[in-house]
C-alpha positions in Angstrom: -107.4 -17.6 105.2 -109.5 -18.6 108.2 -112.2 -16.1 108.9 -111.8 -14.4 112.4 -114.5 -12.6 114.5 -116.2 -10.5 111.8 -117.1 -7.9 114.5 -113.3 -7.0 114.8 -113.4 -5.9 111.0 -109.8 -5.8 110.6 -107.8 -5.9 107.5 -104.1 -6.6 107.3 -101.9 -4.9 104.7 -98.8 -6.9 103.8 -96.0 -5.6 101.4 -94.2 -8.4 99.6 -91.5 -9.0 97.0 -90.1 -12.7 96.9 -91.1 -13.4 100.4 -91.8 -17.2 100.1 -89.5 -17.7 103.1 -91.6 -15.8 105.5 -95.1 -15.1 104.1 -96.6 -18.2 105.4 -95.6 -17.5 108.9 -96.9 -13.9 108.6 -100.4 -14.8 107.2 -100.3 -17.7 109.8 -100.4 -15.2 112.5 -103.1 -13.3 111.2 -105.5 -16.2 110.7 -108.4 -16.3 112.9 -107.9 -12.5 113.6 -108.2 -10.6 110.3 -111.4 -11.0 108.3 -109.5 -9.7 105.3 -105.8 -9.7 104.3 -104.5 -7.5 101.3 -101.2 -8.2 99.9 -99.6 -5.6 97.8 -97.0 -7.2 95.8 -94.4 -5.5 93.4 -93.5 -8.3 91.1 -92.4 -11.5 93.0 -91.0 -14.2 90.7 -91.1 -17.0 93.5 -94.1 -18.5 95.1 -95.0 -15.6 97.4 -98.3 -14.9 95.5 -99.3 -18.4 95.0 -98.8 -18.9 98.9 -100.9 -15.8 99.6 -103.8 -16.8 97.4 -103.7 -20.3 98.7 -104.1 -19.0 102.4 -107.1 -16.7 101.3 -105.4 -13.4 100.9 -106.3 -11.1 98.3 -103.4 -9.9 96.0 -103.0 -6.6 94.1 -99.7 -5.8 92.1 -98.2 -2.1 92.4 -94.9 -1.2 90.8 -92.4 -0.3 93.8 -91.3 3.1 94.2 -91.2 3.5 98.0 -92.6 1.4 100.9 -94.7 4.4 101.9 -96.2 4.3 98.3 -96.8 0.5 98.6 -98.8 1.0 101.9 -100.7 4.0 100.6 -101.8 1.9 97.4 -103.2 -0.8 99.8 -105.0 1.9 101.6 -106.4 3.5 98.5 -107.6 0.1 97.2 -109.8 -0.4 100.1 -113.3 0.8 100.4 -113.7 3.6 103.0 -115.3 2.2 105.9 -114.9 4.1 109.3 -115.8 1.0 111.4 -112.8 -1.0 110.1 -109.4 -1.2 111.3 -106.2 -1.5 109.3 -103.1 -3.3 110.4 -99.7 -2.8 108.7 -97.3 -5.7 109.0 -94.1 -6.6 106.9 -93.8 -10.1 105.4 -90.9 -10.9 107.7 -92.8 -9.8 110.7 -95.7 -11.8 112.7 -98.0 -11.2 115.5 -98.2 -13.2 118.9 -101.1 -15.6 118.1 -101.8 -16.0 121.8 -102.7 -12.2 121.8 -105.5 -12.2 119.4 -108.1 -11.8 121.8 -106.1 -8.9 123.3 -106.3 -7.3 119.9 -110.0 -7.7 119.6 -110.5 -6.2 123.1 -108.2 -3.3 122.1 -110.1 -2.4 119.0 -113.6 -2.8 120.6 -112.6 -0.6 123.6 -110.9 2.2 121.5 -113.1 5.2 121.8 -113.8 7.1 118.7 -111.3 9.9 119.2 -108.6 7.2 119.1 -107.5 6.9 115.7 -104.4 4.6 116.2 -102.9 1.9 118.2 -99.3 1.2 119.0 -97.9 -2.4 119.0 -94.6 -3.5 120.8 -92.1 -4.3 118.1 -89.4 -6.9 119.0 -86.5 -7.5 116.6 -84.9 -11.1 116.5 -81.6 -11.1 114.8 -79.3 -14.3 114.4 -81.8 -16.1 116.5 -81.7 -13.9 119.5 -84.4 -11.4 120.6 -82.5 -8.1 121.2 -83.6 -6.4 124.3 -80.8 -3.7 124.7 -79.2 -0.9 122.8 -82.4 1.2 122.9 -84.4 -1.3 120.9 -86.9 -2.0 123.5 -89.4 -0.8 124.2 -90.3 0.0 120.6 -93.9 0.9 120.3 -95.0 1.4 116.6 -98.2 2.6 115.4 -99.4 -0.3 113.2 -103.2 -0.2 113.7 -105.4 2.5 112.6 -109.0 3.2 111.8 -109.8 3.2 108.1 -109.9 6.5 106.5 -108.0 8.1 109.4 -104.5 7.3 108.7 -101.9 6.7 105.8 -98.2 6.6 105.4 -96.0 9.5 105.2 -94.5 9.9 101.9 -90.8 9.4 102.6 -88.2 7.9 100.8 -87.2 5.9 103.9 -88.2 5.6 107.5 -91.9 6.2 106.9 -94.5 5.7 109.7 -98.3 5.8 109.7 -99.7 9.4 110.5 -103.2 9.4 111.9 -105.9 12.0 112.3 -106.8 11.7 116.2 -105.4 10.2 119.4 -102.8 7.4 119.6 -103.0 4.8 122.3 -100.2 2.3 123.4 -101.0 -1.4 123.9 -99.0 -4.6 125.1 -99.6 -6.4 121.7 -96.4 -7.8 120.4 -95.1 -7.7 116.9 -92.0 -9.8 116.1 -89.7 -8.9 113.3 -87.5 -11.9 112.4 -85.9 -12.2 108.9 -84.6 -15.6 108.2 -82.3 -14.6 105.2 -78.5 -14.8 105.7 -76.3 -11.8 106.5 -75.4 -11.4 102.8 -79.0 -10.9 101.8 -79.4 -8.4 104.9 -76.5 -6.3 103.8 -77.6 -6.2 100.1 -81.0 -5.1 101.3 -79.5 -2.4 103.6 -77.3 -1.3 100.9 -80.4 -0.4 98.8 -82.1 1.0 102.0 -78.8 3.3 102.4 -79.5 4.8 98.8 -83.2 5.7 99.8 -82.0 7.2 103.0 -79.3 9.2 101.4 -82.0 10.6 99.1 -84.3 11.5 102.0 -81.4 13.3 103.7 -80.6 15.2 100.4 -84.1 16.2 99.7 -84.7 18.3 102.9 -88.5 18.2 102.0 -90.3 16.2 104.5 -93.9 17.1 105.1 -94.5 17.7 108.8 -97.6 16.2 110.4 -100.5 18.9 110.7 -102.0 19.9 114.2 -104.4 17.0 113.9 -102.2 14.4 112.6 -100.0 12.4 114.8 -97.1 10.0 114.7 -96.8 7.3 117.5 -94.9 8.8 120.4 -91.6 7.0 120.1 -91.6 7.7 116.3 -92.2 11.4 116.9 -89.3 11.3 119.6 -86.9 9.4 117.3 -87.7 11.9 114.3 -86.9 15.0 116.4 -83.7 13.4 117.7 -82.6 12.5 114.2 -83.4 15.6 112.5 -82.4 17.9 115.2 -79.4 16.3 116.7 -78.0 13.4 114.6 -78.3 15.0 111.2 -76.6 18.1 112.4 -73.4 16.1 113.4 -70.4 15.6 111.0 -70.8 13.1 108.3 -69.5 9.5 109.2 -68.2 10.7 112.5 -71.8 10.7 113.7 -72.3 7.0 112.8 -69.5 6.1 115.3 -71.0 8.4 118.1 -74.4 6.6 117.5 -72.8 3.2 117.7 -71.1 4.0 121.0 -74.3 5.5 122.5 -76.3 2.2 121.5 -73.6 -0.3 122.2 -72.2 1.1 125.3 -74.4 3.6 127.2 -77.6 1.8 126.2 -76.0 -1.6 127.1 -76.4 -3.1 123.6 -73.4 -5.5 124.5 -75.7 -7.3 126.7 -77.2 -9.1 123.9 -74.0 -11.0 123.3 -72.5 -11.7 119.8 -75.9 -11.0 117.9 -76.2 -7.7 119.6 -72.5 -7.0 118.5 -73.3 -7.9 115.1 -76.6 -6.1 114.9 -75.6 -2.8 116.5 -72.4 -2.5 114.6 -74.0 -3.4 111.2 -77.3 -1.4 111.7 -75.9 1.2 114.0 -72.6 2.1 112.5 -71.8 0.3 109.1 -75.2 1.2 107.7 -75.1 4.8 108.8 -71.6 5.3 107.5 -72.8 3.9 104.1 -75.6 6.3 104.2 -73.2 9.2 104.7 -70.9 8.2 102.1 -73.6 8.2 99.5 -74.8 11.7 100.6 -71.1 12.8 100.2 -70.8 11.2 96.8 -73.9 12.8 95.4 -73.0 16.2 96.9 -69.5 15.9 95.1 -71.3 15.2 91.9 -73.4 18.2 92.3 -70.1 20.3 92.7 -69.2 19.3 89.2 -72.4 21.1 87.8 -75.0 18.2 88.0 -78.6 19.1 89.2 -79.6 17.3 92.4 -82.1 15.0 90.4 -79.3 14.1 87.8 -76.6 13.5 90.5 -79.0 11.2 92.4 -79.7 9.2 89.3 -76.1 9.1 88.1 -74.6 8.0 91.6 -77.5 6.2 93.3 -79.8 5.0 90.4 -82.8 6.5 91.8 -85.0 9.0 90.0 -86.7 11.4 92.4 -88.8 13.0 89.7 -88.8 16.3 87.7 -90.7 18.3 90.4 -87.8 17.6 93.0 -84.9 17.9 90.4 -83.5 21.1 91.7 
């Protein structure tokens, strides 16, 4: 990995599992910007680890439980340094390389009370950047001061929480997965099991008075937990799809927009609800919550959460 401006003191944290298709693009977008890249791998059987090491990244191994646990494993591995910034980026994401100087300026200009910076995340699906359906703008807290932020402990939909203020930037982060739709649906089937567990647990730790999510993440969390989750199972998925695709003009993104909003905004949400329903039915037959989740979803939530 080419060493960047050392005064930036920026470490990129990348979570990987069999990402040989994407990892070179991801690490290449950090080259010249990050003076250190830490890859947290959960057992890749392809050439991911070899590519990472060839490009100068440090690789550690950690058994996968949740994405949040992987991010926090990376944070905990690093030596505390309040002058260093951390960047969380997924293997199928990449930064705009033309904005490296903008990143350096943003880090250098951030006052001490600012603990986190939001990047503008863009989704590219089936070769098209999706601009409608509520997908943009999508600021996400991805840059934060070392020692002042970590990931929420959630089964799904986790975000970085920081102690201090959060500032928005115009730095672009692109999410473009190159795998086929069959792979995408398999991945979201696994995600649906984890999101079902999150709904069944009802035990999300709320940020304290000094801890902050990014503004958009906080708003979406409120809408999801206070509005969406209180609507009837399954029916809410169709309401959500209609809202995104029609009311928020998702149809303007053409055929890729139709497929994405239906698959991610309707099919996936129905799949989550069907798994919640399945576990609840198992619980009515005498299984504990832990045993029902393990039997129907194949996930062990741990003895402490096994009510």
